[in-house]
Biotite code that builds the C-alpha atoms (Angstrom):
import biotite.structure as struc

atoms = struc.array([
    struc.Atom([-61.112, -8.724, -244.085], chain_id="A", res_id=1, res_name="MET", atom_name="CA", element="C"),
    struc.Atom([-61.330, -12.333, -245.198], chain_id="A", res_id=2, res_name="LYS", atom_name="CA", element="C"),
    struc.Atom([-62.545, -13.442, -248.621], chain_id="A", res_id=3, res_name="ALA", atom_name="CA", element="C"),
    struc.Atom([-61.751, -16.799, -250.191], chain_id="A", res_id=4, res_name="GLY", atom_name="CA", element="C"),
    struc.Atom([-58.934, -17.617, -247.758], chain_id="A", res_id=5, res_name="GLY", atom_name="CA", element="C"),
    struc.Atom([-57.351, -14.143, -248.022], chain_id="A", res_id=6, res_name="ILE", atom_name="CA", element="C"),
    struc.Atom([-56.661, -12.074, -244.884], chain_id="A", res_id=7, res_name="ARG", atom_name="CA", element="C"),
    struc.Atom([-55.109, -8.618, -245.292], chain_id="A", res_id=8, res_name="LEU", atom_name="CA", element="C"),
    struc.Atom([-52.106, -7.868, -243.060], chain_id="A", res_id=9, res_name="ILE", atom_name="CA", element="C"),
    struc.Atom([-51.031, -4.418, -244.254], chain_id="A", res_id=10, res_name="ALA", atom_name="CA", element="C"),
    struc.Atom([-51.579, -2.039, -247.144], chain_id="A", res_id=11, res_name="GLN", atom_name="CA", element="C"),
    struc.Atom([-49.194, 0.591, -248.521], chain_id="A", res_id=12, res_name="ASN", atom_name="CA", element="C"),
    struc.Atom([-51.551, 3.521, -249.158], chain_id="A", res_id=13, res_name="LYS", atom_name="CA", element="C"),
    struc.Atom([-48.618, 5.889, -249.569], chain_id="A", res_id=14, res_name="LYS", atom_name="CA", element="C"),
    struc.Atom([-47.536, 3.938, -252.678], chain_id="A", res_id=15, res_name="ALA", atom_name="CA", element="C"),
    struc.Atom([-50.800, 4.879, -254.407], chain_id="A", res_id=16, res_name="PHE", atom_name="CA", element="C"),
    struc.Atom([-50.210, 8.513, -253.437], chain_id="A", res_id=17, res_name="HIS", atom_name="CA", element="C"),
    struc.Atom([-46.598, 8.645, -254.649], chain_id="A", res_id=18, res_name="ASP", atom_name="CA", element="C"),
    struc.Atom([-46.783, 6.405, -257.739], chain_id="A", res_id=19, res_name="TYR", atom_name="CA", element="C"),
    struc.Atom([-48.924, 5.510, -260.736], chain_id="A", res_id=20, res_name="HIS", atom_name="CA", element="C"),
    struc.Atom([-49.382, 1.745, -260.225], chain_id="A", res_id=21, res_name="ILE", atom_name="CA", element="C"),
    struc.Atom([-49.643, 0.299, -263.728], chain_id="A", res_id=22, res_name="GLU", atom_name="CA", element="C"),
    struc.Atom([-49.634, -3.432, -263.018], chain_id="A", res_id=23, res_name="GLU", atom_name="CA", element="C"),
    struc.Atom([-49.603, -5.714, -259.967], chain_id="A", res_id=24, res_name="THR", atom_name="CA", element="C"),
    struc.Atom([-47.978, -9.073, -259.313], chain_id="A", res_id=25, res_name="LEU", atom_name="CA", element="C"),
    struc.Atom([-48.418, -11.588, -256.491], chain_id="A", res_id=26, res_name="GLU", atom_name="CA", element="C"),
    struc.Atom([-45.232, -13.037, -255.018], chain_id="A", res_id=27, res_name="ALA", atom_name="CA", element="C"),
    struc.Atom([-44.404, -15.432, -252.214], chain_id="A", res_id=28, res_name="GLY", atom_name="CA", element="C"),
    struc.Atom([-41.827, -14.403, -249.611], chain_id="A", res_id=29, res_name="ILE", atom_name="CA", element="C"),
    struc.Atom([-39.160, -16.321, -247.671], chain_id="A", res_id=30, res_name="VAL", atom_name="CA", element="C"),
    struc.Atom([-39.619, -15.657, -243.932], chain_id="A", res_id=31, res_name="LEU", atom_name="CA", element="C"),
    struc.Atom([-38.454, -17.048, -240.601], chain_id="A", res_id=32, res_name="THR", atom_name="CA", element="C"),
    struc.Atom([-40.932, -18.438, -238.060], chain_id="A", res_id=33, res_name="GLY", atom_name="CA", element="C"),
    struc.Atom([-40.837, -15.403, -235.774], chain_id="A", res_id=34, res_name="THR", atom_name="CA", element="C"),
    struc.Atom([-41.482, -13.106, -238.751], chain_id="A", res_id=35, res_name="GLU", atom_name="CA", element="C"),
    struc.Atom([-44.656, -15.006, -239.615], chain_id="A", res_id=36, res_name="VAL", atom_name="CA", element="C"),
    struc.Atom([-45.831, -14.781, -235.995], chain_id="A", res_id=37, res_name="LYS", atom_name="CA", element="C"),
    struc.Atom([-45.128, -11.064, -236.010], chain_id="A", res_id=38, res_name="SER", atom_name="CA", element="C"),
    struc.Atom([-47.092, -10.694, -239.274], chain_id="A", res_id=39, res_name="LEU", atom_name="CA", element="C"),
    struc.Atom([-50.054, -12.558, -237.740], chain_id="A", res_id=40, res_name="ARG", atom_name="CA", element="C"),
    struc.Atom([-50.089, -9.796, -235.124], chain_id="A", res_id=41, res_name="ALA", atom_name="CA", element="C"),
    struc.Atom([-50.042, -7.227, -237.959], chain_id="A", res_id=42, res_name="GLY", atom_name="CA", element="C"),
    struc.Atom([-46.664, -5.756, -237.005], chain_id="A", res_id=43, res_name="ARG", atom_name="CA", element="C"),
    struc.Atom([-45.280, -4.685, -240.403], chain_id="A", res_id=44, res_name="VAL", atom_name="CA", element="C"),
    struc.Atom([-44.437, -1.311, -241.959], chain_id="A", res_id=45, res_name="ASN", atom_name="CA", element="C"),
    struc.Atom([-44.252, -1.031, -245.770], chain_id="A", res_id=46, res_name="LEU", atom_name="CA", element="C"),
    struc.Atom([-43.328, 2.649, -245.951], chain_id="A", res_id=47, res_name="ARG", atom_name="CA", element="C"),
    struc.Atom([-40.192, 3.437, -248.019], chain_id="A", res_id=48, res_name="ASP", atom_name="CA", element="C"),
    struc.Atom([-39.795, -0.165, -249.156], chain_id="A", res_id=49, res_name="SER", atom_name="CA", element="C"),
    struc.Atom([-39.147, -1.500, -252.646], chain_id="A", res_id=50, res_name="TYR", atom_name="CA", element="C"),
    struc.Atom([-38.176, -4.656, -254.519], chain_id="A", res_id=51, res_name="ALA", atom_name="CA", element="C"),
    struc.Atom([-34.863, -5.016, -256.360], chain_id="A", res_id=52, res_name="ALA", atom_name="CA", element="C"),
    struc.Atom([-33.364, -7.617, -258.693], chain_id="A", res_id=53, res_name="VAL", atom_name="CA", element="C"),
    struc.Atom([-29.939, -8.907, -257.603], chain_id="A", res_id=54, res_name="GLU", atom_name="CA", element="C"),
    struc.Atom([-28.116, -11.771, -259.344], chain_id="A", res_id=55, res_name="ASN", atom_name="CA", element="C"),
    struc.Atom([-31.301, -12.908, -261.076], chain_id="A", res_id=56, res_name="GLY", atom_name="CA", element="C"),
    struc.Atom([-33.307, -13.021, -257.823], chain_id="A", res_id=57, res_name="GLU", atom_name="CA", element="C"),
    struc.Atom([-35.926, -10.613, -256.494], chain_id="A", res_id=58, res_name="LEU", atom_name="CA", element="C"),
    struc.Atom([-35.485, -9.151, -252.990], chain_id="A", res_id=59, res_name="PHE", atom_name="CA", element="C"),
    struc.Atom([-37.722, -6.972, -250.829], chain_id="A", res_id=60, res_name="LEU", atom_name="CA", element="C"),
    struc.Atom([-35.751, -4.131, -249.238], chain_id="A", res_id=61, res_name="VAL", atom_name="CA", element="C"),
    struc.Atom([-36.780, -1.762, -246.449], chain_id="A", res_id=62, res_name="GLY", atom_name="CA", element="C"),
    struc.Atom([-39.811, -3.624, -245.079], chain_id="A", res_id=63, res_name="VAL", atom_name="CA", element="C"),
    struc.Atom([-39.858, -3.397, -241.288], chain_id="A", res_id=64, res_name="HIS", atom_name="CA", element="C"),
    struc.Atom([-41.289, -6.513, -239.599], chain_id="A", res_id=65, res_name="ILE", atom_name="CA", element="C"),
    struc.Atom([-41.132, -5.908, -235.857], chain_id="A", res_id=66, res_name="SER", atom_name="CA", element="C"),
    struc.Atom([-39.398, -8.572, -233.719], chain_id="A", res_id=67, res_name="PRO", atom_name="CA", element="C"),
    struc.Atom([-41.765, -11.083, -232.117], chain_id="A", res_id=68, res_name="TYR", atom_name="CA", element="C"),
    struc.Atom([-42.090, -10.441, -228.354], chain_id="A", res_id=69, res_name="GLU", atom_name="CA", element="C"),
    struc.Atom([-41.765, -14.090, -227.300], chain_id="A", res_id=70, res_name="GLN", atom_name="CA", element="C"),
    struc.Atom([-39.046, -14.781, -229.889], chain_id="A", res_id=71, res_name="GLY", atom_name="CA", element="C"),
    struc.Atom([-35.913, -14.438, -227.649], chain_id="A", res_id=72, res_name="ASN", atom_name="CA", element="C"),
    struc.Atom([-32.742, -15.645, -229.481], chain_id="A", res_id=73, res_name="ILE", atom_name="CA", element="C"),
    struc.Atom([-34.631, -16.745, -232.584], chain_id="A", res_id=74, res_name="PHE", atom_name="CA", element="C"),
    struc.Atom([-35.697, -13.202, -233.452], chain_id="A", res_id=75, res_name="ASN", atom_name="CA", element="C"),
    struc.Atom([-34.775, -11.676, -236.794], chain_id="A", res_id=76, res_name="HIS", atom_name="CA", element="C"),
    struc.Atom([-33.307, -8.373, -237.979], chain_id="A", res_id=77, res_name="ASP", atom_name="CA", element="C"),
    struc.Atom([-36.422, -6.199, -238.587], chain_id="A", res_id=78, res_name="PRO", atom_name="CA", element="C"),
    struc.Atom([-35.021, -4.553, -241.747], chain_id="A", res_id=79, res_name="LEU", atom_name="CA", element="C"),
    struc.Atom([-33.253, -7.494, -243.415], chain_id="A", res_id=80, res_name="ARG", atom_name="CA", element="C"),
    struc.Atom([-33.575, -8.153, -247.160], chain_id="A", res_id=81, res_name="LYS", atom_name="CA", element="C"),
    struc.Atom([-36.164, -10.827, -247.872], chain_id="A", res_id=82, res_name="ARG", atom_name="CA", element="C"),
    struc.Atom([-36.200, -13.034, -250.947], chain_id="A", res_id=83, res_name="LYS", atom_name="CA", element="C"),
    struc.Atom([-39.351, -13.010, -253.073], chain_id="A", res_id=84, res_name="LEU", atom_name="CA", element="C"),
    struc.Atom([-40.542, -16.143, -254.851], chain_id="A", res_id=85, res_name="LEU", atom_name="CA", element="C"),
    struc.Atom([-41.314, -15.329, -258.481], chain_id="A", res_id=86, res_name="VAL", atom_name="CA", element="C"),
    struc.Atom([-40.775, -17.275, -261.714], chain_id="A", res_id=87, res_name="HIS", atom_name="CA", element="C"),
    struc.Atom([-37.464, -16.533, -263.479], chain_id="A", res_id=88, res_name="ALA", atom_name="CA", element="C"),
    struc.Atom([-39.165, -15.308, -266.663], chain_id="A", res_id=89, res_name="ARG", atom_name="CA", element="C"),
    struc.Atom([-41.255, -12.893, -264.588], chain_id="A", res_id=90, res_name="GLU", atom_name="CA", element="C"),
    struc.Atom([-38.095, -11.573, -262.897], chain_id="A", res_id=91, res_name="ILE", atom_name="CA", element="C"),
    struc.Atom([-36.453, -11.027, -266.297], chain_id="A", res_id=92, res_name="ARG", atom_name="CA", element="C"),
    struc.Atom([-39.544, -9.183, -267.584], chain_id="A", res_id=93, res_name="ARG", atom_name="CA", element="C"),
    struc.Atom([-39.707, -6.945, -264.508], chain_id="A", res_id=94, res_name="LEU", atom_name="CA", element="C"),
    struc.Atom([-35.952, -6.310, -264.584], chain_id="A", res_id=95, res_name="TYR", atom_name="CA", element="C"),
    struc.Atom([-36.224, -5.159, -268.196], chain_id="A", res_id=96, res_name="GLY", atom_name="CA", element="C"),
    struc.Atom([-38.986, -2.668, -267.352], chain_id="A", res_id=97, res_name="LYS", atom_name="CA", element="C"),
    struc.Atom([-37.169, -1.357, -264.291], chain_id="A", res_id=98, res_name="VAL", atom_name="CA", element="C"),
    struc.Atom([-33.880, -0.902, -266.196], chain_id="A", res_id=99, res_name="ARG", atom_name="CA", element="C"),
    struc.Atom([-35.205, 0.564, -269.443], chain_id="A", res_id=100, res_name="VAL", atom_name="CA", element="C"),
    struc.Atom([-38.521, 2.264, -268.747], chain_id="A", res_id=101, res_name="ALA", atom_name="CA", element="C"),
    struc.Atom([-37.693, 3.736, -265.323], chain_id="A", res_id=102, res_name="GLY", atom_name="CA", element="C"),
    struc.Atom([-40.241, 1.813, -263.291], chain_id="A", res_id=103, res_name="TYR", atom_name="CA", element="C"),
    struc.Atom([-39.995, 0.898, -259.610], chain_id="A", res_id=104, res_name="THR", atom_name="CA", element="C"),
    struc.Atom([-41.265, -2.230, -257.875], chain_id="A", res_id=105, res_name="LEU", atom_name="CA", element="C"),
    struc.Atom([-43.225, -1.200, -254.780], chain_id="A", res_id=106, res_name="VAL", atom_name="CA", element="C"),
    struc.Atom([-45.005, -3.537, -252.330], chain_id="A", res_id=107, res_name="PRO", atom_name="CA", element="C"),
    struc.Atom([-48.657, -2.495, -252.154], chain_id="A", res_id=108, res_name="THR", atom_name="CA", element="C"),
    struc.Atom([-49.980, -5.087, -249.697], chain_id="A", res_id=109, res_name="LYS", atom_name="CA", element="C"),
    struc.Atom([-49.076, -8.027, -247.476], chain_id="A", res_id=110, res_name="PHE", atom_name="CA", element="C"),
    struc.Atom([-51.702, -10.709, -246.930], chain_id="A", res_id=111, res_name="TYR", atom_name="CA", element="C"),
    struc.Atom([-52.258, -14.337, -245.957], chain_id="A", res_id=112, res_name="PHE", atom_name="CA", element="C"),
    struc.Atom([-53.590, -16.518, -248.775], chain_id="A", res_id=113, res_name="LYS", atom_name="CA", element="C"),
    struc.Atom([-54.502, -20.045, -247.710], chain_id="A", res_id=114, res_name="ASP", atom_name="CA", element="C"),
    struc.Atom([-52.128, -19.770, -244.725], chain_id="A", res_id=115, res_name="GLY", atom_name="CA", element="C"),
    struc.Atom([-49.134, -18.456, -246.698], chain_id="A", res_id=116, res_name="ARG", atom_name="CA", element="C"),
    struc.Atom([-47.810, -14.916, -246.658], chain_id="A", res_id=117, res_name="VAL", atom_name="CA", element="C"),
    struc.Atom([-48.028, -13.181, -250.033], chain_id="A", res_id=118, res_name="LYS", atom_name="CA", element="C"),
    struc.Atom([-46.833, -9.779, -251.217], chain_id="A", res_id=119, res_name="VAL", atom_name="CA", element="C"),
    struc.Atom([-48.524, -7.776, -253.930], chain_id="A", res_id=120, res_name="GLU", atom_name="CA", element="C"),
    struc.Atom([-45.930, -5.821, -255.908], chain_id="A", res_id=121, res_name="LEU", atom_name="CA", element="C"),
    struc.Atom([-46.883, -2.859, -258.037], chain_id="A", res_id=122, res_name="GLY", atom_name="CA", element="C"),
    struc.Atom([-44.953, -1.881, -261.160], chain_id="A", res_id=123, res_name="LEU", atom_name="CA", element="C"),
    struc.Atom([-44.967, 1.849, -260.541], chain_id="A", res_id=124, res_name="ALA", atom_name="CA", element="C"),
    struc.Atom([-43.886, 5.128, -262.091], chain_id="A", res_id=125, res_name="LYS", atom_name="CA", element="C"),
    struc.Atom([-43.302, 8.135, -259.846], chain_id="A", res_id=126, res_name="GLY", atom_name="CA", element="C"),
    struc.Atom([-45.887, 10.901, -259.727], chain_id="A", res_id=127, res_name="LYS", atom_name="CA", element="C"),
    struc.Atom([-44.963, 14.552, -260.000], chain_id="A", res_id=128, res_name="THR", atom_name="CA", element="C"),
    struc.Atom([-46.134, 17.029, -257.370], chain_id="A", res_id=129, res_name="THR", atom_name="CA", element="C"),
    struc.Atom([-48.769, 18.235, -259.837], chain_id="A", res_id=130, res_name="TYR", atom_name="CA", element="C"),
    struc.Atom([-50.146, 14.686, -260.212], chain_id="A", res_id=131, res_name="ASP", atom_name="CA", element="C"),
    struc.Atom([-50.334, 14.281, -256.435], chain_id="A", res_id=132, res_name="LYS", atom_name="CA", element="C"),
    struc.Atom([-52.308, 17.524, -256.080], chain_id="A", res_id=133, res_name="ARG", atom_name="CA", element="C"),
    struc.Atom([-54.632, 16.454, -258.873], chain_id="A", res_id=134, res_name="GLN", atom_name="CA", element="C"),
    struc.Atom([-55.276, 13.085, -257.176], chain_id="A", res_id=135, res_name="THR", atom_name="CA", element="C"),
    struc.Atom([-56.031, 14.805, -253.853], chain_id="A", res_id=136, res_name="LEU", atom_name="CA", element="C"),
    struc.Atom([-58.399, 17.243, -255.585], chain_id="A", res_id=137, res_name="ALA", atom_name="CA", element="C"),
    struc.Atom([-60.310, 14.343, -257.203], chain_id="A", res_id=138, res_name="LYS", atom_name="CA", element="C"),
    struc.Atom([-60.616, 12.544, -253.851], chain_id="A", res_id=139, res_name="LYS", atom_name="CA", element="C"),
    struc.Atom([-61.848, 15.727, -252.156], chain_id="A", res_id=140, res_name="GLU", atom_name="CA", element="C"),
    struc.Atom([-64.430, 16.345, -254.920], chain_id="A", res_id=141, res_name="ALA", atom_name="CA", element="C"),
    struc.Atom([-65.655, 12.747, -254.595], chain_id="A", res_id=142, res_name="GLN", atom_name="CA", element="C"),
    struc.Atom([-65.951, 13.141, -250.819], chain_id="A", res_id=143, res_name="ARG", atom_name="CA", element="C"),
    struc.Atom([-67.926, 16.379, -251.238], chain_id="A", res_id=144, res_name="GLU", atom_name="CA", element="C"),
    struc.Atom([-70.343, 14.721, -253.681], chain_id="A", res_id=145, res_name="MET", atom_name="CA", element="C"),
    struc.Atom([-70.922, 11.800, -251.310], chain_id="A", res_id=146, res_name="GLU", atom_name="CA", element="C"),
    struc.Atom([-71.407, 14.175, -248.390], chain_id="A", res_id=147, res_name="ARG", atom_name="CA", element="C"),
    struc.Atom([-73.914, 16.198, -250.446], chain_id="A", res_id=148, res_name="GLY", atom_name="CA", element="C"),
    struc.Atom([-75.868, 13.082, -251.389], chain_id="A", res_id=149, res_name="LEU", atom_name="CA", element="C"),
    struc.Atom([-76.035, 11.970, -247.754], chain_id="A", res_id=150, res_name="ARG", atom_name="CA", element="C"),
    struc.Atom([-77.319, 15.358, -246.563], chain_id="A", res_id=151, res_name="HIS", atom_name="CA", element="C"),
    struc.Atom([-79.810, 15.569, -249.438], chain_id="A", res_id=152, res_name="ARG", atom_name="CA", element="C"),
    struc.Atom([-81.228, 12.184, -248.450], chain_id="A", res_id=153, res_name="GLY", atom_name="CA", element="C"),
    struc.Atom([-81.958, 13.464, -244.927], chain_id="A", res_id=154, res_name="ARG", atom_name="CA", element="C"),
    struc.Atom([-83.866, 16.529, -246.137], chain_id="A", res_id=155, res_name="GLU", atom_name="CA", element="C"),
    struc.Atom([-86.302, 14.561, -248.349], chain_id="A", res_id=156, res_name="ASP", atom_name="CA", element="C"),
])
């Protein structure tokens, strides 16, 4: 998937299942060389990860970037905290929402944009079990309608 210099590395579909994503934000990320090579191979897992504000800086916690096979001694810790590059006023705004309104910052996708790794963060509120069932029911109904339209087209 490549459009306008953007190449998708990984998407966090579980985030859309578990949370109401109300707003998204693009952030840069500080990585080592072997991490970038590992990302080029698509070896990243976003499940159970989140972003947190610490000492006025934004960090990505729980993202698993597999060690690069040819990396030997220069390899990284796969689960280390990674600093996100966001403007200070944006960090303050997000911190206020997370503290007061009960939001969570969840990474929704990793992608290359003009050769640089970017993370899309979603400002998210947790879904209840009822909401999750409702979302699944809507998806299933949509699938059934599309399936019906496809079969109807064959009969005509």
